[in-house]
N, C-alpha and C positions, 0 to 999 in steps of 0.2 A: 344782334347781340351775341348769338351763339358763335358766329364765325369769328368775332373779335376775341372771345375768350379762348377759342381753340388755338388761335395764333399765339396768344400769350402763353399757353401751356407748352406749345412746341418750342418757343424761345427759351422757356425756363429749362426744358429738358436738355436743349443743346448747350446752354451755358453751364449746366451742372456737369456735363461731360468734359467741356473744354477748359473751364477756368475754376471748376469745383467751388461754385458759390454755395453759401450755406443752404442746407436743405429746408430751412424754415421758410425761405422765400417761395419755394415750390409748394410747401404745405399750405401757405396762405392763399396762393393762387388756386390750389385745388379746392379749398373751401369756397372760394368765390364761384368756381365753376359748379359746385354742387348746389348753389343757391338757385331758387326759382327765378331770380332776377336775370339770370343768364339766358332765359328762354322766353319766348312768347307763350302765354298761357294756352293759347289755342293749339299749340304743337305738342303739349304734354299729354301723354297717354300711358296706359298700362303696358308693361313689357310683354305681357301675354294677352293677345286679343281674345282668347277664350275666357279670360277672367274679367273682361270688360262687360259691364252690365248693360251698356248702351252702345249704339253705333254712332261714333263721333263724326262720321262723314255723311250722315244722312240728314236731309232737310225735310221738315214736315210742313207742307203748304196749307195755308188757311185762306179761304176766299175772303174778300173784303167784307167787313162787318161781322165776321164769325170769330169767336174766341179761339186763340191758338192753343195747340196742345202738342205734346211729345209722347213718344212710346219707347219702352225699353225693349230689349231683345225677346222678351217673353210676351210682348203684345200688351203689356199693362199701360194704361193711359195716365198721363200726368198733365196737369194744367200749367199754364204759363207761371213761371217763378217757382214751381215745385223743384225740389232737389232729390238726388238719388246718390247712394254710396256705391262706389265701384272699385275694382281692383283690390279685393280683399280689405276694403275699408280705407285704402290709401288715398283715394280720390273722391271728391264730391263735385258733382256736376249739377247745373241748374238749367231748366228749360227756358231759353231766351229766344226772342224773335226780333226780326227786323223787316222793314217794308222794302219790297222790291218794286220800284216804280215802273220798270219795263214790263214786268209781269202783272202789275196792278194787284198785288197780293202780298200778304205777310208770310214769311217763312220762319220756322222755328227749328232750333237744334239744341243739342246738349253742349254746354260750355262750362269751363272752370271760371269762376268769377274773380278770384284773387289768390294770393299766395297761401292763404290759410286753407284753401281747398286741397292742398297737398299735405297729408298727415306727416308730422315730424318724426314719427316712428319709422317711416319708410325712407327709401334712398332714391335719388334721382341721378341717372347716368348722363354721360356727355351727349347722348343722342336724345335726351328729353324723355327717356322711358323711366317709369316709376316701378320700383321693386319693393314688395312687402318684406318685412323683417324676416330673416332666416332664409331668404331666397338667394340662390347662386346667380350672380349677375353675368358671369362669363369666365371663359378659360382662355389664356393666351400663353405664348411661349417666348422665351428669351434665351439667346445663346451667349455663353461666356467661354470663349476659347473653343475647346472641343466638347464642352458640356452644355446640355440643354436644361433650362429651368422652366417648369410649368407654374404659371401664376393663376391661382384660383381667387376670383373676386366675389365677395359675399356681402350682403346687407345684413348687419347685425344691430340689434337694439341695445343701447347702453343705458342701463337704469340710472347710472350716476349723472348722466347729462339729460336723460329723457329724449335722446335723439337717435335716429338711425344712422349708423356709421358704415362707410364702405371700407371693408377690411381686405387684405391681400395675404394669401398663404402661398409661399414659394416652396416648391418641392423639386428635387433633382430627378431627372429621368434616366440619365446614362452616366452618372458620376457619383462617387462617394465623397463625403466631406469629413475632414478631420482638422486638427489644430494647425496643420501646415497648408491647408488649402483644398482644392478639388483634385480628384484622382479618377481617371477613366476606369471603366469596368475591366477587371482582370489585373489591375495594378496590385502588386504586393508591397507591403510596407512592414519593415521590421520594427518591433516594439521591444527594445532591450529591457524596459522596466519589468515586463512580465515574461521575458524570455520566449516571446511568441512572434509569429508572422501573421499579419492581417492581410486578407485578400478582398478586394472589392467585387461584390456579386451583383448581378442585375436583379430586376424585380422578379418576385416569385409569389404568385397568387396562392399557390397551395401551401406556402409557408407563412402566409400572412404579411409578406413584405410588398407593400405597394410602391416603394421607392427603393433604389439601390441601397445595399447594406454591407456591412463588414462581417466577415467570418474569421475567427481567430483560432490558430492552432499552435500549441506549445511546441517549442523546439527543444527545450531542456526542462526538466522537472524542478526548476528553481526560479527565483526572481532576482532582479538586479543584475542582469547580464550586462555585457559591454558590447559595443558595436564599433567596427573599424573597417573601412574600405569594403563594405558589403558582406562582412563576416561577423557572425554572432559568436561571442566568446562567453562561456559559462563562468560563474563565480569560481575563482581558483585556477581557471584556465590561463594560457598564455599564448602570445603571438609575437612573431618577429616582424619588426617594422624599421627599416633603415638601420639595420644592424643593432637594433635595440630589442631587448627582451622585455615585452610588456605583459604584465600580469593583471587579470581582472579581479578587483576587490571592491565590493559594495557598489557596483555599477560604474567604477572608475578604473581606467587603465593606469597602472603605476609602473615606473621604470625600475627594473630589478638591477640594483647595483652589483657590479662584479666584485669579488673578494679582493681586498687590498693585498698587494705583494710586499712583504717586508723588505725594505731596502737593506743592502749589506752594510754591516757596521764598519765604518772606516777604521783601518789600523792606524795605530799611533806610530808615526815615523820616528826613527832614531834621530837624535840631534846631530845634524851634520857638523863637521868641523868648521871652524871659522875660516872664511876665505877673504881674500883681498881682491877687490875689483877696481881696476884703474880705468877711468873714463877720461878721454881727451876731448875737449871742446875746441871748435874752430874759431870761436869768437875771442878767446883769450889764449894766451900762451901758457897759462898756468895749468896744472894737472890736479884734478880732484880725486881723492881716494876715499871710497866708502867701504866701511867694514860692516857686514851683516851676517846673520846666521842663515838667511834665506838665499839660496843660490840664484833665484830668479828676481831680478831687480828691474823696476821700471823707472826710467829717468826722463824727466820732462826737460827738453832742450829747446828753448826759445819758442814755447807754445806747442811743440809737436811731441807726441807720445811715441817712444821707440822702445 
């Protein structure tokens, strides 16, 4: 059963990366994996053997005709069908026996009887290990580009559901995060809104930073600066770009209009004397005479402008 569910989870992870199936499918499969039904009860044990009250791998032999019994790690004796709590109360085991015909004797051991022997306030890992509430289940690392993310898995009890839930806390180890994404350590990012420059710094235990963090330094003693081509412009400042004079105002770059040059007032020409223009066309033998006060005359002759 365990092998089958592991394959299902791997397939879900691959499909999530390749075709971006809804995450709900993976969540449902994860719930199925967390169920006791995914494992054989005999394989379930406490995550820490030191917290186990009994030795699950030890068999207690009883000669034929003698009542069987089990012992805990402290040597306390328990009769057949007696139960004991283990793993900080997460597991309940019962002293059960079976007859071994080859040895002609009965052998007794500690076993979980059913799913109810795993307390619902606890969590069950993919390896069949049981974790009490509030216990860290493990740490893993995942890489996203040049950034490494540490994933801390913890078993936490949810009073709203009355169940133990496996939670994940993701923390960056060598990158800083902002609204534009991930940035490696020593990256500098300009913040025009505060007229400052932010720099990504690594972890600093003496400053109380367990993960990379941003440190901000003011470039100008104002706010609402402007930013263009790697340059911070303070309010009221200006910058030339493509022959345009741009001025920073309330965080926006405005084009400064050049003063308009007054056009010269056209002089009123004196009225020229009336002239007579004679135009001869080649299509007729007649002569057309046009009298106008404008010495420049445009004549349309058979569709052409001359």
